[in-house]
SEKOL-461671 format. One record per residue (C-alpha): residue number from 1; x negated, y, z negated. Coordinates in nm, 3 decimals, decimal comma. Each point is the difference from the previous one (the first is absolute). Layout:
N
NUM / X / Y / Z
...
***
This chain:
492
1 / -0,011 / -0,023 / 0,015
2 / -0,076 / 0,388 / 0,068
3 / -0,159 / 0,173 / -0,309
4 / 0,054 / 0,417 / -0,072
5 / -0,305 / 0,184 / 0,177
6 / -0,267 / -0,020 / -0,272
7 / -0,153 / 0,350 / 0,133
8 / 0,347 / 0,125 / -0,122
9 / -0,017 / 0,084 / -0,421
10 / 0,328 / -0,122 / -0,097
11 / 0,087 / 0,055 / -0,368
12 / 0,172 / -0,343 / -0,150
13 / 0,425 / 0,112 / 0,075
14 / -0,113 / 0,080 / 0,300
15 / -0,169 / -0,380 / 0,086
16 / 0,313 / -0,125 / -0,122
17 / 0,227 / 0,213 / 0,222
18 / -0,201 / -0,111 / 0,326
19 / -0,070 / -0,320 / -0,098
20 / 0,314 / -0,103 / -0,153
21 / 0,190 / -0,337 / 0,150
22 / 0,360 / 0,126 / -0,072
23 / 0,189 / -0,031 / 0,394
24 / 0,214 / 0,320 / -0,145
25 / -0,262 / 0,228 / -0,149
26 / 0,115 / 0,353 / -0,099
27 / -0,270 / 0,245 / -0,122
28 / 0,052 / 0,263 / -0,171
29 / -0,268 / 0,301 / 0,037
30 / 0,016 / 0,317 / -0,142
31 / -0,212 / 0,280 / 0,137
32 / -0,334 / -0,032 / -0,001
33 / -0,033 / -0,381 / -0,041
34 / -0,160 / -0,106 / 0,347
35 / 0,325 / -0,074 / 0,150
36 / -0,124 / 0,005 / 0,374
37 / -0,295 / -0,240 / -0,121
38 / 0,260 / -0,246 / -0,145
39 / 0,209 / 0,002 / 0,278
40 / -0,340 / -0,004 / 0,272
41 / -0,178 / -0,263 / -0,211
42 / 0,327 / -0,201 / -0,042
43 / 0,055 / 0,034 / 0,380
44 / -0,329 / -0,126 / 0,094
45 / 0,075 / -0,295 / -0,214
46 / 0,280 / -0,110 / 0,107
47 / -0,133 / 0,077 / 0,327
48 / -0,318 / -0,268 / -0,014
49 / 0,169 / -0,286 / -0,289
50 / 0,133 / -0,196 / 0,314
51 / -0,202 / 0,019 / 0,275
52 / 0,192 / -0,290 / 0,122
53 / 0,351 / 0,164 / -0,001
54 / 0,014 / 0,272 / 0,265
55 / 0,306 / 0,149 / -0,104
56 / -0,043 / 0,403 / -0,012
57 / -0,080 / 0,143 / -0,329
58 / 0,136 / 0,334 / -0,035
59 / 0,011 / 0,315 / -0,221
60 / 0,222 / 0,317 / 0,046
61 / 0,039 / 0,319 / -0,120
62 / 0,268 / 0,318 / 0,074
63 / -0,245 / 0,235 / 0,142
64 / -0,253 / 0,041 / 0,259
65 / -0,277 / 0,105 / -0,233
66 / 0,082 / -0,286 / -0,301
67 / -0,030 / -0,207 / 0,285
68 / -0,305 / 0,114 / 0,144
69 / -0,183 / 0,006 / -0,355
70 / 0,106 / -0,332 / -0,053
71 / -0,132 / -0,101 / 0,347
72 / -0,332 / 0,156 / -0,079
73 / -0,075 / -0,119 / -0,290
74 / 0,082 / -0,393 / 0,134
75 / -0,235 / 0,084 / 0,271
76 / -0,255 / 0,140 / -0,238
77 / -0,041 / -0,305 / -0,211
78 / 0,131 / -0,286 / 0,211
79 / -0,122 / 0,075 / 0,368
80 / 0,215 / 0,047 / 0,353
81 / 0,067 / -0,380 / -0,013
82 / 0,228 / 0,043 / -0,286
83 / 0,251 / 0,198 / 0,205
84 / -0,048 / -0,264 / 0,319
85 / 0,317 / -0,049 / 0,141
86 / 0,271 / -0,084 / -0,116
87 / -0,086 / 0,131 / -0,341
88 / 0,062 / 0,396 / -0,060
89 / 0,048 / 0,301 / -0,144
90 / 0,304 / 0,177 / 0,098
91 / 0,239 / 0,263 / -0,146
92 / 0,363 / -0,151 / -0,145
93 / 0,164 / 0,170 / 0,325
94 / -0,227 / -0,193 / 0,186
95 / 0,098 / -0,315 / -0,131
96 / 0,342 / 0,079 / 0,015
97 / 0,025 / 0,049 / 0,359
98 / -0,209 / -0,377 / 0,088
99 / 0,285 / -0,139 / -0,169
100 / 0,220 / 0,179 / 0,224
101 / -0,161 / -0,073 / 0,308
102 / -0,049 / -0,373 / -0,125
103 / 0,426 / 0,015 / 0,009
104 / 0,008 / 0,176 / 0,323
105 / -0,238 / -0,257 / 0,144
106 / 0,179 / -0,289 / -0,182
107 / 0,370 / 0,136 / 0,214
108 / 0,162 / 0,055 / -0,328
109 / 0,019 / 0,348 / 0,051
110 / 0,039 / 0,195 / 0,324
111 / -0,144 / 0,355 / 0,046
112 / 0,157 / 0,214 / 0,286
113 / -0,096 / -0,062 / 0,326
114 / -0,190 / -0,347 / -0,125
115 / -0,322 / 0,129 / -0,119
116 / -0,189 / -0,287 / -0,241
117 / -0,275 / 0,304 / -0,083
118 / 0,022 / 0,351 / -0,106
119 / -0,143 / 0,310 / -0,019
120 / 0,022 / 0,143 / -0,373
121 / -0,012 / 0,345 / -0,072
122 / -0,054 / 0,141 / -0,329
123 / 0,319 / 0,222 / 0,076
124 / 0,138 / 0,155 / 0,263
125 / 0,005 / 0,385 / -0,104
126 / -0,389 / -0,001 / 0,091
127 / 0,101 / -0,208 / 0,385
128 / 0,321 / 0,178 / 0,115
129 / 0,154 / 0,317 / -0,054
130 / 0,179 / 0,084 / -0,314
131 / 0,377 / 0,108 / -0,058
132 / 0,158 / 0,080 / -0,274
133 / 0,333 / -0,189 / -0,008
134 / 0,273 / -0,180 / -0,220
135 / -0,025 / -0,325 / 0,190
136 / -0,317 / -0,204 / -0,031
137 / -0,076 / -0,304 / 0,242
138 / -0,104 / -0,338 / -0,181
139 / -0,059 / -0,378 / 0,119
140 / 0,329 / -0,239 / -0,082
141 / 0,028 / -0,354 / 0,007
142 / 0,265 / -0,151 / 0,162
143 / -0,010 / -0,400 / -0,040
144 / -0,312 / -0,013 / 0,070
145 / -0,037 / 0,281 / 0,284
146 / -0,219 / 0,336 / -0,085
147 / 0,232 / 0,284 / 0,147
148 / -0,018 / 0,389 / -0,068
149 / 0,250 / 0,143 / -0,212
150 / 0,135 / 0,332 / -0,223
151 / -0,018 / 0,120 / -0,329
152 / 0,146 / 0,315 / -0,076
153 / -0,140 / 0,168 / -0,322
154 / 0,150 / 0,199 / -0,249
155 / -0,274 / 0,326 / 0,123
156 / -0,128 / 0,058 / 0,311
157 / -0,390 / -0,071 / -0,004
158 / -0,297 / -0,047 / 0,254
159 / 0,043 / -0,265 / 0,224
160 / -0,020 / -0,123 / 0,386
161 / 0,252 / -0,046 / 0,305
162 / 0,226 / -0,266 / -0,008
163 / -0,072 / -0,039 / 0,402
164 / -0,380 / 0,073 / -0,084
165 / 0,000 / -0,277 / -0,269
166 / 0,185 / -0,269 / 0,238
167 / -0,243 / 0,074 / 0,284
168 / -0,302 / -0,053 / -0,265
169 / 0,177 / -0,345 / -0,150
170 / 0,075 / -0,126 / 0,300
171 / -0,372 / 0,019 / 0,137
172 / -0,112 / -0,203 / -0,334
173 / -0,120 / 0,333 / -0,197
174 / 0,144 / 0,070 / -0,390
175 / -0,125 / 0,096 / -0,318
176 / -0,102 / -0,156 / -0,286
177 / 0,303 / 0,103 / -0,158
178 / 0,229 / -0,167 / 0,279
179 / -0,184 / -0,353 / -0,051
180 / 0,049 / 0,018 / -0,373
181 / 0,375 / 0,067 / -0,005
182 / 0,032 / -0,296 / 0,313
183 / -0,174 / -0,232 / -0,242
184 / 0,192 / 0,103 / -0,300
185 / 0,325 / -0,084 / 0,207
186 / -0,130 / -0,306 / 0,121
187 / -0,130 / -0,213 / -0,315
188 / 0,379 / 0,011 / -0,096
189 / -0,019 / -0,290 / 0,210
190 / -0,091 / -0,316 / -0,127
191 / -0,111 / -0,124 / 0,306
192 / -0,283 / 0,284 / 0,013
193 / -0,074 / -0,039 / -0,334
194 / -0,093 / -0,373 / 0,110
195 / -0,211 / 0,076 / 0,285
196 / -0,167 / 0,262 / -0,122
197 / -0,074 / -0,200 / -0,310
198 / -0,139 / -0,307 / 0,236
199 / -0,181 / 0,235 / 0,219
200 / -0,187 / 0,137 / -0,310
201 / -0,089 / -0,341 / -0,115
202 / -0,149 / -0,108 / 0,265
203 / -0,206 / 0,325 / 0,091
204 / -0,095 / 0,129 / -0,356
205 / -0,129 / -0,132 / -0,291
206 / -0,073 / 0,331 / -0,243
207 / 0,152 / 0,285 / -0,010
208 / -0,139 / 0,293 / -0,229
209 / 0,255 / 0,278 / -0,015
210 / -0,212 / 0,340 / -0,120
211 / 0,203 / 0,263 / -0,220
212 / 0,309 / -0,228 / -0,029
213 / 0,199 / 0,274 / -0,202
214 / 0,051 / 0,162 / 0,315
215 / 0,211 / -0,228 / 0,160
216 / 0,332 / 0,060 / 0,091
217 / 0,271 / -0,243 / -0,013
218 / -0,099 / -0,155 / 0,360
219 / -0,362 / -0,024 / -0,101
220 / 0,104 / -0,201 / -0,299
221 / 0,212 / -0,227 / 0,222
222 / -0,315 / -0,046 / 0,221
223 / -0,177 / -0,117 / -0,331
224 / 0,244 / -0,243 / -0,120
225 / 0,017 / -0,167 / 0,349
226 / -0,349 / -0,042 / 0,003
227 / -0,005 / -0,136 / -0,362
228 / 0,297 / -0,228 / 0,055
229 / -0,218 / -0,091 / 0,318
230 / -0,251 / -0,139 / -0,202
231 / -0,281 / 0,219 / 0,071
232 / -0,257 / 0,115 / -0,283
233 / 0,137 / 0,354 / -0,042
234 / -0,188 / 0,233 / -0,261
235 / 0,173 / 0,326 / -0,060
236 / -0,199 / 0,284 / -0,122
237 / 0,074 / 0,366 / -0,159
238 / 0,101 / 0,219 / -0,285
239 / 0,370 / 0,103 / -0,061
240 / -0,150 / 0,295 / -0,185
241 / -0,134 / 0,144 / 0,338
242 / 0,312 / -0,052 / 0,224
243 / 0,073 / 0,280 / 0,189
244 / 0,219 / -0,067 / 0,324
245 / 0,359 / -0,030 / -0,136
246 / 0,057 / 0,294 / 0,290
247 / -0,087 / -0,285 / 0,258
248 / 0,212 / -0,261 / -0,158
249 / -0,206 / -0,122 / -0,242
250 / 0,141 / -0,254 / -0,284
251 / -0,271 / 0,004 / -0,283
252 / 0,286 / -0,108 / -0,216
253 / 0,110 / -0,341 / 0,216
254 / -0,404 / -0,132 / -0,026
255 / 0,008 / -0,129 / -0,285
256 / 0,335 / -0,211 / 0,027
257 / -0,177 / -0,125 / 0,305
258 / -0,277 / -0,129 / -0,171
259 / 0,209 / -0,148 / -0,281
260 / 0,252 / -0,200 / 0,257
261 / -0,276 / -0,147 / 0,208
262 / -0,265 / -0,056 / -0,273
263 / -0,304 / 0,202 / 0,034
264 / -0,259 / 0,020 / -0,246
265 / -0,134 / 0,286 / -0,163
266 / -0,405 / 0,144 / -0,034
267 / -0,055 / 0,323 / -0,080
268 / -0,286 / 0,264 / 0,008
269 / -0,052 / 0,170 / -0,289
270 / -0,384 / 0,175 / 0,012
271 / -0,036 / 0,260 / 0,233
272 / -0,276 / 0,091 / 0,079
273 / 0,079 / 0,346 / 0,131
274 / 0,070 / 0,204 / -0,310
275 / -0,363 / 0,096 / -0,116
276 / 0,048 / 0,267 / -0,263
277 / 0,189 / -0,082 / -0,310
278 / 0,265 / 0,327 / -0,012
279 / 0,159 / -0,144 / 0,386
280 / -0,053 / -0,379 / -0,128
281 / 0,206 / 0,115 / -0,318
282 / 0,276 / 0,168 / 0,200
283 / 0,066 / -0,287 / 0,225
284 / -0,021 / -0,230 / -0,182
285 / 0,281 / 0,214 / -0,236
286 / 0,209 / 0,040 / 0,312
287 / 0,032 / -0,348 / 0,068
288 / 0,077 / -0,078 / -0,330
289 / 0,278 / 0,227 / 0,044
290 / -0,124 / 0,215 / -0,334
291 / 0,055 / 0,435 / 0,019
292 / -0,354 / 0,147 / 0,212
293 / -0,121 / 0,334 / 0,041
294 / -0,215 / 0,121 / 0,307
295 / -0,225 / 0,287 / -0,062
296 / 0,054 / 0,291 / 0,178
297 / -0,237 / 0,121 / 0,265
298 / -0,172 / 0,170 / 0,314
299 / 0,027 / -0,107 / 0,374
300 / -0,389 / 0,094 / -0,041
301 / -0,061 / -0,276 / -0,219
302 / 0,193 / -0,252 / 0,185
303 / -0,116 / -0,225 / 0,363
304 / 0,361 / -0,023 / 0,088
305 / 0,358 / 0,112 / -0,052
306 / 0,282 / -0,233 / -0,028
307 / 0,353 / 0,033 / 0,031
308 / 0,361 / -0,121 / 0,074
309 / 0,065 / 0,126 / 0,341
310 / -0,218 / 0,231 / 0,216
311 / 0,199 / 0,325 / -0,042
312 / -0,101 / -0,018 / -0,340
313 / -0,355 / -0,025 / 0,102
314 / -0,008 / 0,315 / 0,221
315 / 0,222 / 0,188 / -0,264
316 / -0,260 / -0,023 / -0,278
317 / -0,360 / 0,203 / -0,029
318 / -0,091 / 0,106 / 0,358
319 / -0,316 / -0,219 / -0,082
320 / 0,145 / -0,306 / 0,084
321 / 0,000 / -0,090 / 0,354
322 / 0,264 / -0,320 / 0,072
323 / -0,083 / -0,258 / 0,229
324 / 0,326 / -0,006 / 0,185
325 / 0,339 / 0,254 / 0,072
326 / 0,300 / -0,135 / -0,050
327 / 0,360 / 0,162 / 0,044
328 / 0,314 / -0,080 / 0,156
329 / -0,014 / 0,335 / 0,225
330 / -0,108 / -0,139 / 0,352
331 / -0,226 / -0,247 / 0,154
332 / -0,191 / 0,187 / 0,230
333 / -0,075 / 0,277 / -0,257
334 / -0,138 / -0,244 / -0,290
335 / -0,213 / -0,131 / 0,284
336 / -0,101 / 0,255 / 0,121
337 / -0,104 / 0,167 / -0,343
338 / -0,185 / -0,336 / -0,109
339 / -0,275 / -0,017 / 0,317
340 / -0,097 / 0,376 / -0,170
341 / -0,006 / -0,161 / -0,345
342 / -0,191 / -0,309 / 0,117
343 / -0,271 / 0,229 / 0,131
344 / 0,020 / 0,174 / -0,347
345 / -0,040 / -0,338 / -0,203
346 / -0,269 / -0,130 / 0,196
347 / -0,206 / 0,340 / -0,037
348 / 0,047 / 0,008 / -0,307
349 / 0,025 / -0,365 / -0,131
350 / -0,127 / -0,209 / 0,285
351 / 0,322 / -0,166 / 0,015
352 / 0,271 / 0,045 / 0,283
353 / 0,363 / 0,112 / -0,110
354 / 0,245 / -0,322 / -0,108
355 / 0,211 / 0,023 / 0,292
356 / -0,207 / 0,102 / 0,246
357 / 0,038 / -0,256 / 0,253
358 / 0,361 / -0,038 / -0,054
359 / 0,018 / 0,379 / 0,045
360 / -0,199 / -0,101 / 0,370
361 / 0,286 / -0,239 / 0,043
362 / 0,282 / 0,238 / -0,087
363 / -0,099 / 0,212 / 0,223
364 / -0,001 / -0,247 / 0,306
365 / -0,401 / 0,041 / 0,039
366 / -0,143 / -0,282 / 0,120
367 / -0,318 / 0,066 / 0,170
368 / -0,311 / -0,111 / -0,239
369 / -0,193 / 0,316 / 0,071
370 / 0,275 / 0,290 / -0,043
371 / -0,116 / 0,073 / -0,334
372 / -0,327 / 0,060 / 0,138
373 / 0,137 / 0,247 / 0,184
374 / 0,263 / 0,149 / -0,214
375 / -0,274 / 0,038 / -0,252
376 / -0,193 / 0,315 / 0,073
377 / 0,370 / 0,178 / 0,035
378 / 0,117 / -0,103 / -0,313
379 / -0,333 / 0,091 / -0,163
380 / 0,064 / 0,343 / 0,176
381 / 0,343 / 0,020 / -0,133
382 / -0,140 / -0,116 / -0,349
383 / -0,208 / 0,305 / 0,055
384 / 0,289 / 0,218 / 0,033
385 / 0,149 / -0,103 / -0,265
386 / -0,242 / 0,032 / -0,234
387 / -0,007 / 0,401 / 0,119
388 / 0,268 / 0,210 / -0,045
389 / 0,243 / -0,103 / 0,303
390 / 0,358 / 0,081 / 0,053
391 / 0,136 / -0,407 / -0,057
392 / 0,239 / 0,021 / 0,207
393 / -0,304 / 0,042 / 0,290
394 / -0,162 / -0,304 / -0,184
395 / 0,306 / -0,224 / 0,035
396 / -0,019 / 0,153 / 0,370
397 / -0,381 / -0,102 / 0,061
398 / 0,069 / -0,380 / -0,133
399 / 0,340 / -0,104 / 0,182
400 / -0,228 / 0,143 / 0,311
401 / -0,248 / -0,237 / -0,125
402 / 0,163 / -0,274 / -0,028
403 / 0,190 / 0,060 / 0,307
404 / -0,317 / -0,052 / 0,227
405 / 0,033 / -0,372 / -0,122
406 / 0,345 / -0,070 / -0,131
407 / 0,318 / 0,018 / 0,244
408 / 0,196 / 0,016 / -0,303
409 / 0,194 / 0,317 / -0,060
410 / -0,105 / 0,231 / -0,305
411 / 0,345 / 0,098 / -0,172
412 / 0,054 / 0,385 / -0,079
413 / -0,160 / 0,163 / -0,285
414 / 0,131 / -0,107 / -0,347
415 / -0,108 / 0,120 / -0,388
416 / -0,155 / -0,334 / -0,079
417 / -0,219 / 0,006 / 0,269
418 / -0,119 / 0,318 / -0,036
419 / -0,012 / -0,050 / -0,407
420 / -0,267 / -0,320 / 0,084
421 / -0,204 / 0,216 / 0,197
422 / -0,068 / 0,253 / -0,316
423 / -0,048 / -0,291 / -0,247
424 / -0,279 / -0,086 / 0,298
425 / -0,097 / 0,358 / -0,062
426 / -0,012 / -0,017 / -0,319
427 / -0,211 / -0,247 / 0,039
428 / -0,237 / 0,101 / 0,274
429 / -0,090 / 0,304 / -0,181
430 / -0,184 / -0,199 / -0,271
431 / -0,370 / -0,130 / -0,041
432 / 0,016 / -0,382 / 0,157
433 / -0,198 / -0,102 / -0,362
434 / 0,304 / 0,159 / -0,130
435 / 0,260 / -0,235 / 0,127
436 / 0,101 / -0,314 / -0,167
437 / 0,159 / -0,323 / 0,202
438 / 0,386 / -0,030 / -0,087
439 / 0,203 / -0,306 / -0,001
440 / 0,346 / -0,158 / -0,052
441 / 0,007 / -0,337 / -0,267
442 / 0,057 / -0,221 / 0,292
443 / -0,282 / 0,144 / 0,164
444 / -0,225 / -0,032 / -0,270
445 / 0,134 / -0,366 / -0,104
446 / -0,342 / -0,256 / -0,031
447 / -0,226 / 0,287 / 0,042
448 / -0,198 / 0,150 / -0,300
449 / -0,170 / 0,351 / -0,085
450 / -0,284 / 0,055 / -0,284
451 / 0,272 / 0,350 / -0,083
452 / 0,380 / 0,000 / 0,096
453 / 0,206 / 0,292 / -0,027
454 / 0,360 / -0,079 / -0,041
455 / 0,252 / 0,219 / 0,048
456 / 0,299 / -0,014 / -0,222
457 / 0,292 / 0,160 / -0,066
458 / 0,236 / 0,006 / -0,355
459 / 0,156 / -0,309 / 0,066
460 / -0,336 / -0,200 / 0,027
461 / -0,113 / 0,156 / -0,280
462 / 0,323 / -0,107 / -0,234
463 / 0,017 / -0,335 / 0,173
464 / -0,404 / -0,026 / -0,120
465 / 0,107 / 0,131 / -0,364
466 / 0,258 / -0,323 / -0,044
467 / -0,257 / -0,252 / 0,200
468 / 0,091 / -0,111 / 0,317
469 / 0,250 / -0,231 / 0,161
470 / -0,127 / -0,228 / 0,305
471 / 0,388 / -0,072 / 0,146
472 / 0,019 / 0,344 / 0,049
473 / -0,217 / 0,107 / 0,312
474 / -0,054 / 0,348 / -0,086
475 / -0,214 / -0,163 / -0,280
476 / -0,130 / -0,221 / 0,205
477 / -0,176 / 0,289 / 0,257
478 / -0,083 / 0,188 / -0,334
479 / -0,187 / -0,318 / -0,103
480 / -0,189 / -0,064 / 0,302
481 / -0,109 / 0,349 / 0,029
482 / -0,148 / 0,008 / -0,365
483 / -0,187 / -0,344 / 0,074
484 / -0,188 / 0,125 / 0,260
485 / -0,322 / 0,166 / -0,167
486 / -0,281 / -0,166 / -0,136
487 / -0,097 / 0,232 / -0,195
488 / 0,267 / 0,271 / -0,066
489 / 0,374 / 0,071 / 0,070
490 / 0,081 / 0,374 / -0,053
491 / 0,339 / 0,177 / 0,056
492 / -0,020 / 0,291 / 0,258
***
């Protein structure tokens, strides 16, 4: 049997988790306990333990960045043969897509136009023009036939035209949301569940799922299906760090699943992140639901500032330069300003804005050289913005510049777009070495810094005084923010 990589210095509890013989294992991994290391080592151990069994070992997580982190760790410690086909590390969306593809190839489901392979997009809005409407196009399941349908929402919102949706679907294009909705409907069928269980048994021997508390009901159905199909299933996560309720995550259902399916629990207690006693004590009190106090500090004392939402970061000290712009006021405007922001963050911190690639997609810019052509003109706009030029003139120059590479139509002037430019101007007028990056709790999850500033509002302070409750998502967001620092967390 394979053994954990001897070059990795694992603690006793990490070794017990990595080498556990349990076919259904849950590893609870609090901040800094080596969750990624354990996941990567268990992947490698299962991958090389039974070389005569050619079924896949698969690890999945919920975001591309988390998946890439596990993949890189596996490659570093186990080498490229660890990921020789069929063994793979993918997002859970990819696994769901693969299950739907199998149902199409098995002819248990029929896609419009008879497609057996699909082109799956992250979202429609980044590929087709948006409209605001009550009616939202969806995919429905009628027997085994997948067909376009319409859902009427209670409020108007951004969507795409029904005709464009139907044309794209008939060409074999859809989004991950569409794939998920179809598979969720299909799993109501006993025949479908039996076929997928057989497919998993035949093709997969071990499934490792990272951040299990971010799973929604469909994800949990897939986990249940895998466990009942006889796969070795390892769940890794922490109920205190479940942040994706807005995406449909159901962390309260995870313990129920583990109890019903007979998972064995293995906990990691020791954290290797916290190197200073005050921070270690703070995190201990938070997890014990005891009252806690976070000292006030100044932006100049921290490496990063965290908040629940991007808007809160833009509204705080101008020395905080958020790494993204988020607002509901228009795709074009947000994307265009994001390209300006990305130049600023690259100059100040050596990293681009969080959604810079999404911004290019939203603007319909697909030429890989386009951003290189745009950068000199965008820099000229930033220079004007740093001065005293009228903001309407800056906005017009930005729209004209984007139009050289994008066919998307710029919207009319609105106050939100002007406010964004004002926010950028306030930061441009400060020296780069005074700026501190700003991130949301979601973007900060899994990361760490020496000193972390956390934007606290009065409800946050009240929650800390009473003790955090991990069943409340706002408390979990606060917990994540206050456990990113190695040395010190400060309220800013």
